Residue frames relative to the residue before (quaternion, step in Angstrom):
aa qw qx qy qz dx dy dz
M 1.0000 0.0000 0.0000 0.0000 0.00 0.00 0.00
D 0.0948 0.8150 -0.5506 0.1536 3.52 0.12 1.40
A 0.3907 0.7247 -0.4860 0.2933 3.62 1.20 0.05
Q 0.4031 -0.6875 0.5739 0.1883 3.50 -1.48 0.44
L 0.0245 0.7469 -0.6643 -0.0149 3.56 -1.06 0.69
D 0.8212 -0.2058 0.0572 0.5292 3.37 -0.47 1.50
N 0.7145 -0.4465 0.2538 0.4751 3.66 0.87 0.89
T 0.6563 0.4421 -0.3448 0.5050 3.59 1.18 0.41
A 0.4295 -0.7138 0.5020 0.2323 3.44 -0.68 1.30
I 0.3179 -0.6484 0.6553 0.2216 3.52 -1.17 0.75
A 0.4485 0.6450 -0.4984 0.3665 3.61 -0.07 1.37
C 0.4158 -0.6603 0.5567 0.2849 3.54 -1.20 0.42
S 0.3468 -0.7610 0.5227 0.1655 3.43 -1.05 0.96
L 0.4934 0.6595 -0.4371 0.3614 3.54 1.33 0.09
D 0.4084 -0.6211 0.5870 0.3206 3.56 -1.27 0.28
Q 0.7479 -0.4148 0.2735 0.4402 3.57 -1.27 0.18
I 0.6588 0.5136 -0.3120 0.4527 3.61 0.85 -0.90
G 0.6980 0.4950 -0.2776 0.4367 3.47 0.96 -1.11
L 0.5954 0.5517 -0.3250 0.4852 3.52 1.22 -0.88
S 0.6790 0.5125 -0.2971 0.4336 3.65 0.74 -0.86
D 0.6183 0.5548 -0.2808 0.4807 3.43 1.11 -0.95
R 0.7137 0.4610 -0.2499 0.4644 3.57 0.84 -1.12
R 0.6282 0.5024 -0.3726 0.4627 3.61 1.02 -0.54
Q 0.6251 0.5389 -0.3365 0.4534 3.54 0.97 -0.84
S 0.6576 0.5122 -0.3175 0.4522 3.63 0.94 -0.82
W 0.6157 0.5324 -0.3096 0.4916 3.64 1.19 -0.71
H 0.6677 0.5184 -0.2895 0.4490 3.52 0.96 -1.08
T 0.6407 0.5432 -0.3279 0.4323 3.47 0.98 -0.99
L 0.6855 0.5291 -0.2626 0.4257 3.50 0.91 -1.07
S 0.6738 0.5008 -0.2719 0.4704 3.46 1.13 -1.04
E 0.6309 0.5254 -0.3538 0.4481 3.63 0.98 -0.66
R 0.7217 0.4505 -0.2401 0.4676 3.52 1.10 -0.70
A 0.8605 0.0827 0.0121 0.5025 3.65 0.88 -0.64
L 0.5098 0.6477 -0.4629 0.3259 3.59 1.00 0.07
L 0.2208 -0.7783 0.5804 0.0930 3.65 -0.78 1.02
D 0.8372 -0.1118 0.1060 0.5247 3.66 0.63 -0.85
I 0.1740 -0.7381 0.6451 0.0939 3.49 -1.36 0.61
A 0.0361 0.8052 -0.5895 0.0530 3.54 -0.77 0.99
M 0.3734 -0.7140 0.5471 0.2270 3.44 -0.84 1.00
T 0.1660 -0.7714 0.6075 0.0917 3.70 -0.97 0.73
G 0.7060 -0.4765 0.3400 0.3986 3.44 -1.30 0.24
N 0.7960 0.2375 -0.1334 0.5405 3.62 1.08 -0.54
G 0.8061 0.0388 -0.0015 0.5905 3.73 1.29 0.21
L 0.5101 -0.5864 0.5163 0.3596 3.30 -0.91 -1.26
R 0.2263 -0.7486 0.6153 0.0987 3.44 -1.31 0.49
L 0.0081 -0.7916 0.6105 0.0228 3.65 -0.65 1.02
S 0.2486 -0.7558 0.5979 0.0975 3.49 -1.08 1.00
F 0.0759 -0.7984 0.5973 0.0088 3.61 -0.86 0.99
R 0.5262 -0.5948 0.4932 0.3550 3.58 -1.15 0.54
P 0.5169 -0.6780 0.4405 0.2813 3.43 -0.95 1.08
G 0.2755 0.7445 -0.5849 0.1665 3.47 -1.31 0.37
H 0.5455 -0.6035 0.4145 0.4080 3.66 -0.80 0.62
D 0.6911 0.4823 -0.3050 0.4436 3.64 0.77 -1.02
V 0.6223 0.5441 -0.3184 0.4640 3.55 1.04 -0.79
E 0.6745 0.4938 -0.2824 0.4707 3.59 0.86 -1.01
V 0.6645 0.5058 -0.3292 0.4407 3.61 0.90 -0.89
E 0.6611 0.4794 -0.2984 0.4940 3.62 0.97 -1.01
L 0.6430 0.5368 -0.3268 0.4378 3.67 0.84 -0.75
R 0.6908 0.4649 -0.2656 0.4859 3.49 0.88 -1.01
R 0.6084 0.5402 -0.3508 0.4637 3.69 1.12 -0.65
L 0.6920 0.4708 -0.2880 0.4654 3.52 0.86 -0.92
V 0.6228 0.5275 -0.3425 0.4653 3.70 1.04 -0.68
A 0.6259 0.5562 -0.3356 0.4315 3.53 1.04 -0.72
L 0.6709 0.5194 -0.2612 0.4603 3.34 1.10 -1.13
E 0.6865 0.4970 -0.2822 0.4495 3.59 1.10 -0.86
R 0.5859 0.5425 -0.3945 0.4547 3.49 1.14 -0.53
D 0.6646 0.5086 -0.3404 0.4287 3.65 0.98 -0.45
C 0.7761 0.3199 -0.1924 0.5083 3.60 0.98 -0.77
C 0.7653 0.2584 -0.2023 0.5537 3.53 1.09 -0.22
S 0.0543 0.8783 -0.4723 0.0509 3.55 0.77 1.18
F 0.5161 0.6235 -0.4165 0.4140 3.55 1.28 0.00
A 0.6945 0.4021 -0.2715 0.5312 3.70 1.22 -0.26
D 0.3796 -0.6803 0.5874 0.2192 3.40 -1.49 0.53
W 0.1329 -0.8281 0.5439 0.0265 3.60 -0.68 1.10
S 0.0273 0.8162 -0.5728 0.0706 3.64 -0.79 0.97
V 0.1182 -0.7540 0.6446 0.0444 3.61 -0.95 0.95
Q 0.1286 0.7794 -0.6055 0.0971 3.56 -0.77 1.01
P 0.4388 -0.6299 0.5509 0.3273 3.58 -1.17 0.55
D 0.0123 -0.7692 0.6387 -0.0146 3.58 -1.09 0.79
G 0.8015 -0.1876 0.0756 0.5628 3.59 -0.16 1.31
D 0.8043 -0.2444 0.2119 0.4985 3.55 -0.70 -1.17
R 0.6907 0.4352 -0.2960 0.4960 3.52 1.06 0.92
L 0.3427 -0.6550 0.6173 0.2693 3.60 -1.26 0.22
V 0.1182 -0.8142 0.5667 0.0438 3.48 -0.86 1.04
L 0.1801 -0.7670 0.6097 0.0864 3.47 -0.91 0.98
A 0.0011 0.7855 -0.6184 -0.0212 3.62 -0.56 1.03
V 0.1024 -0.7715 0.6274 -0.0258 3.45 -1.04 1.22
S 0.0469 0.8415 -0.5343 0.0646 3.50 -0.70 1.09
G 0.2110 -0.7665 0.5858 0.1574 3.60 -1.29 0.32
D 0.5111 -0.6810 0.4259 0.3060 3.56 -1.10 0.49
D 0.8170 0.1592 -0.1315 0.5384 3.70 1.01 -0.24
D 0.7469 -0.4209 0.2236 0.4637 3.63 -1.18 0.14
E 0.6482 0.5265 -0.3264 0.4427 3.62 0.97 -0.86
A 0.6676 0.5004 -0.2867 0.4709 3.52 0.94 -0.96
V 0.6396 0.4956 -0.3360 0.4821 3.66 0.93 -0.85
T 0.6170 0.5541 -0.3290 0.4518 3.68 0.91 -0.79
A 0.6592 0.5002 -0.2849 0.4838 3.55 0.94 -1.06
V 0.6644 0.5103 -0.3080 0.4509 3.57 0.79 -1.07
Q 0.6773 0.4933 -0.2939 0.4599 3.72 0.82 -0.98
A 0.6464 0.4983 -0.3348 0.4709 3.65 1.06 -0.71
M 0.5685 0.5939 -0.4330 0.3695 3.70 1.03 -0.27
A 0.6589 0.5095 -0.3222 0.4500 3.54 1.19 -0.48
A 0.4152 0.7105 -0.4862 0.2939 3.70 1.26 -0.18
G 0.8485 0.1992 -0.2148 0.4407 3.48 -0.93 1.04
L 0.5370 0.5421 -0.4161 0.4945 3.65 1.37 -0.04
R 0.0279 0.7907 -0.6091 0.0540 3.44 -1.21 0.96
S 0.3836 -0.6741 0.5304 0.3423 3.48 -0.92 0.40
T 0.4988 -0.6739 0.4451 0.3145 3.42 -1.10 0.67
P 0.6371 -0.5038 0.3726 0.4488 3.68 -1.06 0.22
A 0.6391 0.5056 -0.3483 0.4633 3.53 0.99 -0.81
A 0.6819 0.4883 -0.3105 0.4473 3.60 0.76 -0.95
A 0.6622 0.5266 -0.3050 0.4372 3.58 1.01 -0.81
N 0.7115 0.4397 -0.2717 0.4761 3.59 1.09 -0.48
Q 0.5721 0.5938 -0.3847 0.4148 3.59 1.20 0.17
């Protein structure tokens, strides 16, 4: 992914080990608290079960992602009985990259039933 988005490369700045560790952190959080994933017109929306520990971890991961994936906009907001992460891009390449970030993340049957 070497395309340019307003002079910002659509690429991850992590090396293979860092990328693997980050994916594992997202998978661990999603297994524990992910309720829903929805693709949007400009990215995706992930809903998580609320809880202090979930919010702390979600905000930690978002802060890390803002550093390595600066082509995307990251937002965490409470929404009723869930925490919502919205990730968006400004053009088709950025949107595709953002939506690909959710590949492999799944809500657990227990989380989906709550």
